[in-house]
DRENTOR-13077 format. One record per atom (N, C-alpha, C): x, y, z. Coordinates in steps of 0.05 Angstrom, whole numbers, padded with zeros to 5 digits, always signed. Layout:
<atoms>
XYZ;...
</atoms>
This chain:
<atoms>
-00105-04446+03225;-00105-04456+03200;-00097-04439+03178;-00080-04444+03158;-00071-04424+03140;-00091-04437+03117;-00088-04417+03090;-00106-04424+03066;-00093-04449+03057;-00112-04467+03045;-00098-04492+03029;-00083-04482+03004;-00061-04495+03002;-00041-04491+02977;-00052-04508+02956;-00070-04532+02964;-00078-04556+02938;-00109-04562+02948;-00121-04570+02927;-00153-04576+02933;-00153-04600+02923;-00164-04618+02934;-00166-04646+02927;-00192-04655+02922;-00206-04657+02900;-00232-04655+02889;-00240-04692+02887;-00259-04702+02888;-00265-04731+02880;-00260-04732+02850;-00251-04752+02839;-00250-04754+02808;-00276-04774+02799;-00284-04764+02776;-00302-04786+02768;-00298-04807+02763;-00274-04809+02755;-00267-04842+02742;-00269-04861+02769;-00262-04847+02793;-00262-04867+02816;-00289-04878+02823;-00310-04868+02810;-00341-04881+02819;-00352-04898+02795;-00336-04910+02778;-00351-04929+02767;-00371-04918+02743;-00390-04937+02747;-00418-04932+02730;-00434-04909+02732;-00459-04905+02710;-00474-04887+02717;-00488-04883+02746;-00493-04909+02765;-00509-04914+02786;-00494-04894+02807;-00466-04894+02803;-00455-04880+02825;-00447-04851+02815;-00459-04838+02795;-00464-04813+02793;-00476-04796+02813;-00496-04806+02828;-00507-04788+02852;-00489-04786+02872;-00474-04809+02876;-00458-04812+02901;-00432-04791+02896;-00421-04792+02871;-00397-04775+02865;-00408-04742+02868;-00431-04736+02857;-00439-04708+02857;-00446-04705+02887;-00456-04719+02905;-00461-04714+02933;-00426-04707+02947;-00407-04725+02939;-00382-04723+02951;-00371-04701+02942;-00374-04688+02918;-00359-04665+02904;-00374-04642+02913;-00399-04640+02919;-00413-04618+02939;-00405-04612+02963;-00399-04635+02976;-00389-04636+03004;-00366-04624+03000;-00343-04637+02986;-00315-04628+02986;-00315-04599+02982;-00331-04584+02963;-00332-04560+02956;-00343-04542+02981;-00360-04552+02993;-00378-04537+03015;-00353-04536+03037;-00339-04561+03041;-00319-04559+03067;-00295-04539+03058;-00292-04535+03032;-00266-04519+03020;-00277-04494+03028;-00302-04487+03017;-00312-04454+03025;-00317-04445+03051;-00320-04471+03069;-00320-04465+03097;-00294-04457+03109;-00277-04472+03097;-00252-04471+03115;-00236-04440+03103;-00246-04433+03076;-00233-04410+03066;-00242-04386+03076;-00271-04385+03085;-00284-04365+03098;-00277-04357+03124;-00271-04386+03140;-00257-04383+03165;-00231-04374+03170;-00216-04369+03147;-00189-04361+03149;-00191-04337+03140;-00206-04330+03123;-00207-04296+03118;-00224-04282+03138;-00245-04288+03147;-00256-04278+03168;-00253-04281+03196;-00239-04298+03202;-00221-04312+03227;-00250-04328+03240;-00235-04340+03262;-00260-04362+03273;-00282-04341+03294;-00301-04339+03286;-00323-04323+03293;-00342-04339+03305;-00354-04356+03286;-00373-04375+03293;-00366-04404+03283;-00383-04422+03299;-00381-04455+03289;-00407-04458+03285;-00420-04484+03275;-00439-04487+03258;-00463-04490+03283;-00451-04493+03307;-00469-04489+03326;-00477-04461+03337;-00467-04441+03320;-00472-04412+03329;-00464-04402+03353;-00441-04421+03363;-00429-04415+03388;-00406-04395+03382;-00402-04376+03399;-00381-04354+03392;-00355-04367+03400;-00340-04374+03383;-00310-04386+03382;-00293-04366+03394;-00299-04341+03391;-00276-04320+03396;-00271-04319+03424;-00292-04325+03438;-00290-04318+03473;-00264-04332+03478;-00245-04317+03491;-00224-04337+03503;-00221-04326+03533;-00214-04347+03544;-00208-04337+03571;-00182-04327+03582;-00172-04306+03582;-00145-04296+03590;-00136-04304+03620;-00112-04317+03617;-00102-04327+03643;-00071-04308+03649;-00068-04300+03669;-00043-04287+03675;-00025-04305+03692;-00002-04303+03689;+00023-04321+03702;+00041-04303+03716;+00060-04322+03732;+00080-04308+03742;+00102-04329+03732;+00125-04315+03729;+00149-04336+03719;+00154-04356+03747;+00143-04351+03777;+00145-04368+03796;+00116-04370+03801;+00107-04398+03795;+00076-04403+03788;+00061-04392+03817;+00039-04391+03812;+00015-04384+03833;-00007-04385+03823;-00034-04372+03842;-00062-04371+03826;-00064-04338+03834;-00081-04327+03817;-00094-04305+03812;-00121-04304+03821;-00131-04286+03840;-00163-04286+03845;-00173-04261+03826;-00184-04273+03806;-00195-04254+03790;-00225-04239+03791;-00226-04218+03788;-00253-04207+03798;-00266-04201+03764;-00250-04203+03743;-00253-04201+03717;-00237-04215+03692;-00244-04230+03677;-00226-04241+03661;-00244-04239+03635;-00244-04224+03615;-00260-04217+03594;-00233-04217+03570;-00237-04240+03553;-00220-04241+03527;-00232-04249+03505;-00217-04243+03479;-00226-04243+03451;-00201-04251+03439;-00199-04275+03420;-00185-04279+03408;-00199-04289+03375;-00183-04273+03353;-00193-04277+03329;-00170-04288+03315;-00169-04311+03299;-00151-04320+03286;-00159-04320+03254;-00140-04310+03243;-00141-04306+03209;-00122-04316+03195;-00118-04340+03186;-00101-04359+03175;-00082-04362+03201;-00054-04350+03194;-00035-04352+03215;-00033-04323+03234;-00049-04303+03232;-00054-04283+03243;-00068-04287+03269;-00061-04276+03293;-00079-04282+03315;-00072-04254+03330;-00101-04246+03337;-00112-04218+03349;-00118-04221+03377;-00112-04215+03399;-00122-04216+03427;-00132-04192+03434;-00152-04191+03453;-00160-04167+03465;-00166-04180+03495;-00158-04167+03518;-00164-04176+03541;-00165-04153+03562;-00182-04155+03582;-00191-04141+03606;-00191-04158+03629;-00166-04153+03644;-00166-04167+03666;-00161-04151+03690;-00179-04165+03712;-00173-04150+03740;-00171-04173+03761;-00155-04166+03777;-00148-04182+03805;-00141-04175+03824;-00149-04186+03849;-00147-04170+03874;-00132-04185+03891;-00112-04206+03887;-00091-04220+03896;-00084-04242+03882;-00058-04248+03887;-00046-04267+03876;-00021-04277+03892;-00014-04304+03894;+00004-04317+03903;+00031-04321+03889;+00029-04318+03857;+00052-04312+03840;+00065-04293+03840;+00095-04303+03837;+00117-04279+03836;+00134-04284+03817;+00155-04266+03812;+00175-04265+03791;+00156-04241+03769;+00163-04252+03742;+00154-04230+03720;+00121-04238+03714;+00108-04221+03707;+00083-04221+03700;+00082-04231+03662;+00063-04248+03661;+00058-04260+03634;+00023-04266+03623;+00023-04260+03605;-00006-04276+03592;-00010-04297+03580;-00020-04319+03586;-00023-04341+03570;-00035-04334+03544;-00020-04341+03516;-00035-04331+03492;-00051-04361+03476;-00069-04357+03469;-00084-04373+03461;-00067-04394+03438;-00049-04386+03423;-00034-04397+03396;-00010-04393+03405;+00009-04416+03393;+00032-04409+03398;+00047-04391+03378;+00066-04376+03389;+00074-04354+03369;+00100-04362+03348;+00099-04358+03325;+00118-04367+03310;+00143-04354+03317;+00167-04378+03309;+00194-04371+03314;+00205-04350+03301;+00221-04341+03308;+00227-04309+03299;+00253-04299+03314;+00274-04293+03302;+00296-04279+03313;+00285-04253+03323;+00289-04244+03346;+00280-04220+03361;+00252-04224+03371;+00235-04207+03375;+00217-04202+03383;+00197-04181+03366;+00188-04188+03348;+00172-04162+03327;+00141-04165+03336;+00132-04180+03349;+00106-04177+03359;+00104-04163+03387;+00094-04139+03385;+00090-04121+03408;+00062-04104+03408;+00048-04113+03429;+00020-04103+03433;+00020-04077+03457;-00006-04068+03457;-00012-04047+03477;-00027-04059+03502;-00015-04038+03521;-00028-04050+03546;-00035-04024+03564;-00060-04023+03573;-00066-03999+03591;-00071-04008+03620;-00051-04002+03638;-00051-04012+03664;-00069-03994+03681;-00080-04004+03704;-00095-03991+03727;-00087-04001+03750;-00079-03983+03766;-00078-03990+03798;-00048-04007+03799;-00027-04001+03780;-00007-04017+03780;+00017-03994+03782;+00035-04002+03798;+00063-03981+03801;+00082-03996+03784;+00097-03982+03769;+00120-03988+03756;+00141-03968+03744;+00163-03974+03742;+00182-03956+03733;+00177-03953+03701;+00179-03930+03690;+00174-03921+03666;+00147-03910+03663;+00143-03903+03633;+00121-03887+03626;+00100-03909+03614;+00106-03930+03607;+00085-03950+03592;+00093-03978+03595;+00070-03987+03590;+00075-04021+03586;+00064-04026+03567;+00079-04052+03553;+00073-04066+03528;+00075-04097+03534;+00063-04107+03513;+00061-04138+03515;+00080-04146+03487;+00099-04165+03497;+00113-04179+03476;+00102-04210+03472;+00096-04218+03449;+00097-04245+03446;+00120-04259+03439;+00127-04272+03456;+00151-04290+03458;+00153-04310+03442;+00175-04312+03423;+00175-04329+03394;+00176-04360+03405;+00163-04373+03397;+00159-04403+03398;+00148-04416+03425;+00131-04394+03439;+00121-04394+03463;+00090-04392+03460;+00081-04397+03483;+00049-04386+03487;+00047-04362+03506;+00072-04345+03510;+00070-04322+03532;+00074-04299+03518;+00058-04281+03527;+00055-04251+03523;+00069-04240+03548;+00095-04229+03555;+00103-04217+03568;+00100-04185+03573;+00091-04182+03598;+00092-04153+03600;+00112-04138+03611;+00119-04115+03592;+00146-04100+03598;+00145-04075+03607;+00160-04064+03616;+00158-04035+03622;+00175-04017+03606;+00170-03997+03603;+00184-03983+03580;+00183-03952+03584;+00207-03939+03579;+00205-03907+03583;+00231-03896+03567;+00231-03869+03565;+00250-03856+03552;+00277-03856+03566;+00299-03867+03561;+00331-03868+03574;+00323-03889+03595;+00305-03906+03599;+00304-03931+03617;+00308-03958+03598;+00320-03977+03616;+00322-04001+03605;+00292-04017+03605;+00285-04025+03578;+00255-04043+03581;+00265-04068+03597;+00242-04067+03618;+00248-04089+03637;+00219-04111+03643;+00223-04131+03651;+00199-04148+03649;+00181-04135+03674;+00158-04135+03675;+00141-04122+03696;+00140-04147+03719;+00142-04143+03745;+00144-04156+03762;+00114-04162+03770;+00105-04187+03781;+00077-04192+03789;+00064-04172+03808;+00049-04152+03801;+00034-04135+03822;+00018-04147+03841;+00009-04143+03862;-00010-04155+03878;-00034-04158+03872;-00039-04138+03859;-00071-04135+03842;-00069-04112+03823;-00089-04108+03805;-00090-04093+03787;-00108-04095+03758;-00103-04081+03740;-00118-04085+03719;-00104-04081+03693;-00104-04101+03677;-00088-04094+03651;-00111-04100+03628;-00114-04076+03609;-00128-04079+03589;-00107-04087+03561;-00112-04107+03547;-00086-04114+03527;-00097-04116+03503;-00083-04108+03479;-00087-04116+03453;-00061-04125+03438;-00065-04143+03428;-00039-04161+03414;-00044-04172+03390;-00029-04171+03370;-00034-04181+03340;-00004-04195+03340;-00004-04218+03334;+00021-04238+03325;+00013-04256+03305;+00037-04263+03292;+00035-04288+03275;+00040-04319+03293;+00017-04334+03289;+00019-04357+03306;+00032-04382+03288;+00030-04402+03299;+00039-04427+03279;+00019-04440+03261;+00032-04447+03235;+00011-04458+03222;-00004-04487+03229;-00025-04490+03226;-00036-04519+03227;-00039-04517+03256;-00047-04499+03276;-00053-04505+03304;-00082-04495+03311;
</atoms>
């Protein structure tokens, strides 16, 4: 959710005589409290809800461009949404998969549409063989996909093929769609 561009408060003229004054004040206070909660959620990110349940926890899920299942031994993820900015952290370990093709991470919010791929994050791999010197994650515009790419000096950037097993520690910040 992005910050509101307008604020609509109840008008005193809509409440009639003096007996309606209490109802007007209650409605006004409710609207002001709701506005404040929305503003703080946008500034602080979605951390807690009224039930004090942590809303930032997110279950990171890997996929292959050819569908299959992953056998996870660890899936730890956090997602913080501040307005349209989304930041994700993930630590994923899998021991087997039937997925094939190129590996990608399902993102919690749709990536804003963009020419090019400006949203690049870091990946720390473990027990994964790949050509190149590093892995990165690219948030693909207008999708829910964070594709894992192999990079290196003098090498073409290429999608990482789905490894049979391994560990990926990921950090990515991207701009998500408004109102999602």
